[in-house]
C-alpha positions as CSV (number, residue, x, y, z in Angstrom):
1,M,116.3,66.0,65.7
2,S,114.1,67.4,62.9
3,A,110.8,65.9,61.9
4,A,112.2,64.7,58.6
5,K,115.1,63.0,60.1
6,L,113.0,61.3,62.7
7,I,110.6,60.1,59.9
8,S,113.4,58.9,57.9
9,S,114.9,57.0,61.0
10,V,111.6,55.3,61.6
11,F,111.2,54.5,58.0
12,L,114.8,53.0,57.9
13,S,113.9,50.9,61.1
14,V,110.8,49.5,59.2
15,C,113.0,48.7,56.3
16,F,115.4,46.6,58.4
17,Q,112.3,44.6,59.6
18,T,111.4,43.7,56.1
19,C,115.0,42.9,54.9
20,L,116.0,39.3,54.4
21,N,119.4,37.8,54.7
22,S,119.8,35.7,51.4
23,A,122.5,33.1,51.8
24,G,125.5,34.2,49.5
25,H,123.7,37.2,48.1
26,G,123.7,39.7,51.0
27,M,120.8,41.6,52.3
28,L,117.6,41.8,50.2
29,C,115.3,44.7,51.1
30,E,112.3,46.4,49.4
31,L,111.7,50.2,50.0
32,K,108.8,52.2,48.9
33,V,108.9,56.0,48.8
34,K,107.1,59.0,47.3
35,P,108.6,61.4,44.8
36,G,110.6,64.2,46.3
37,E,111.6,62.1,49.4
38,D,115.2,61.4,50.5
39,V,115.9,57.6,51.0
40,T,118.7,55.9,52.7
41,L,119.9,52.7,50.9
42,H,121.5,50.5,53.6
43,C,124.7,48.6,53.3
44,Q,126.7,47.3,56.2
45,G,130.2,46.4,55.2
46,P,132.7,44.8,57.6
47,R,133.1,46.4,61.0
48,D,136.5,45.1,61.5
49,A,138.4,46.4,58.4
50,A,138.7,49.5,56.3
51,I,136.6,49.7,53.1
52,S,139.1,50.1,50.2
53,E,136.4,50.1,47.5
54,L,132.6,50.8,47.5
55,K,130.4,50.4,44.4
56,W,126.6,51.3,44.5
57,S,125.3,50.1,41.1
58,R,121.9,49.8,39.4
59,P,122.2,46.9,37.0
60,D,118.8,47.6,35.3
61,L,120.3,50.9,33.9
62,E,122.7,48.7,31.6
63,S,125.4,51.3,32.0
64,E,129.0,51.1,32.9
65,R,128.6,54.0,35.4
66,Y,127.6,53.7,39.0
67,V,125.2,55.2,41.5
68,L,128.2,55.9,43.6
69,Y,131.8,54.8,43.4
70,F,134.4,55.2,46.1
71,R,138.0,54.0,45.9
72,E,141.4,55.1,47.3
73,N,139.6,57.2,50.0
74,Q,137.8,59.4,47.5
75,L,134.5,59.6,45.5
76,H,134.9,59.1,41.7
77,V,132.4,61.4,40.2
78,K,133.5,60.8,36.6
79,D,132.4,57.2,37.1
80,Q,128.9,58.2,38.4
81,H,125.8,57.9,36.2
82,L,124.7,61.3,35.2
83,S,121.1,61.0,36.7
84,F,122.7,60.5,40.2
85,R,125.2,63.3,40.2
86,G,124.6,65.8,43.0
87,R,121.8,63.6,44.5
88,V,123.8,60.7,46.2
89,E,126.0,61.0,49.3
90,L,127.5,58.7,51.8
91,R,125.7,58.6,55.0
92,D,129.0,58.5,56.9
93,R,131.8,60.0,54.8
94,E,134.3,58.0,57.0
95,M,132.4,54.8,56.7
96,K,133.0,54.1,60.4
97,Y,132.1,50.6,61.6
98,G,131.6,49.6,58.0
99,D,128.6,51.9,57.3
100,A,128.5,52.1,53.5
101,S,124.9,53.3,53.3
102,V,124.0,56.1,50.9
103,I,121.3,58.7,50.9
104,L,119.6,59.3,47.6
105,K,117.9,62.6,47.6
106,N,114.9,64.0,45.8
107,V,113.7,60.6,44.4
108,T,111.7,60.4,41.1
109,I,109.7,57.7,39.5
110,K,112.8,57.1,37.3
111,D,114.8,56.1,40.4
112,T,112.7,52.9,40.8
113,G,114.9,49.9,40.3
114,R,117.3,47.5,42.0
115,Y,120.3,48.9,43.7
116,E,123.3,46.7,44.7
117,C,126.1,47.5,47.2
118,Y,129.5,45.9,46.6
119,V,132.2,46.4,49.3
120,R,135.8,45.4,49.1
121,K,138.2,45.2,52.1
122,T,141.9,45.7,51.4
123,G,143.4,42.5,50.0
124,S,140.1,40.9,49.0
125,R,137.6,40.8,46.2
126,P,134.4,42.9,46.1
127,E,131.6,41.3,47.9
128,L,127.8,41.9,47.3
129,I,126.5,43.1,50.7
130,S,123.0,44.3,49.9
131,T,120.4,44.4,47.1
132,I,117.6,47.0,47.5
133,S,114.5,47.0,45.4
134,L,113.4,50.7,45.4
135,T,109.9,51.6,44.3
136,V,109.0,55.3,44.0
137,E,105.2,55.6,43.8
138,S,103.1,58.6,43.3
139,G,100.3,59.2,45.8
140,I,97.7,59.2,43.0
141,G,96.6,55.7,43.5
142,R,95.7,56.5,47.2
143,V,93.8,59.7,46.2
144,V,91.8,57.7,43.6
145,V,90.9,55.0,46.2
146,L,89.9,57.6,48.7
147,A,87.8,59.4,46.1
148,V,86.0,56.2,45.1
149,A,85.4,55.5,48.9
150,V,83.9,58.9,49.5
151,V,81.6,58.5,46.4
152,V,80.5,55.0,47.7
153,V,79.8,56.3,51.1
154,A,77.9,59.3,49.7
155,V,75.7,56.9,47.5
156,I,75.0,54.7,50.6
157,V,74.1,57.7,52.7
158,A,71.8,59.1,50.0
159,A,70.1,55.7,49.6
160,A,69.6,55.4,53.5
161,V,68.2,59.0,53.6
162,R,65.7,58.1,50.8
163,C,64.6,54.9,52.6
164,F,64.0,56.8,55.8
165,R,62.0,59.5,54.0
166,R,59.7,57.0,52.3
167,R,58.7,55.6,55.7
């Protein structure tokens, strides 16, 4: 297993630990990633029945197009929002055991938002299975905090050195 896949698996495991089951509203999960990373948006449909329709949407885009739309055993690219074309794929193309998760590749700050997964079994209505709040944050904030910490330590060390020299 490559290092990137191992890190992704560990990250996904941490995500599962922070997800909550909200009565009647599927799973709620918050994910934080850095620009350029790939992220798995988890959605677990029914294990006992075939998925006849899968819709991954992002309501805050206010568009009729989807992040990913699957129906009649095929992906419908014409219904996909342009910003997701070529960057989203099913984690398991056969959706074995109800795995309707998708991988969003090369995320950017513009991918920050709420993602919803709707699954429909044959003969039923679509059901909201999971809602994911994705935050893509740059590492600049951490760099600034680290730089400030280094300056503070340097000032403290300089003050301590002056105190010892005066004695």
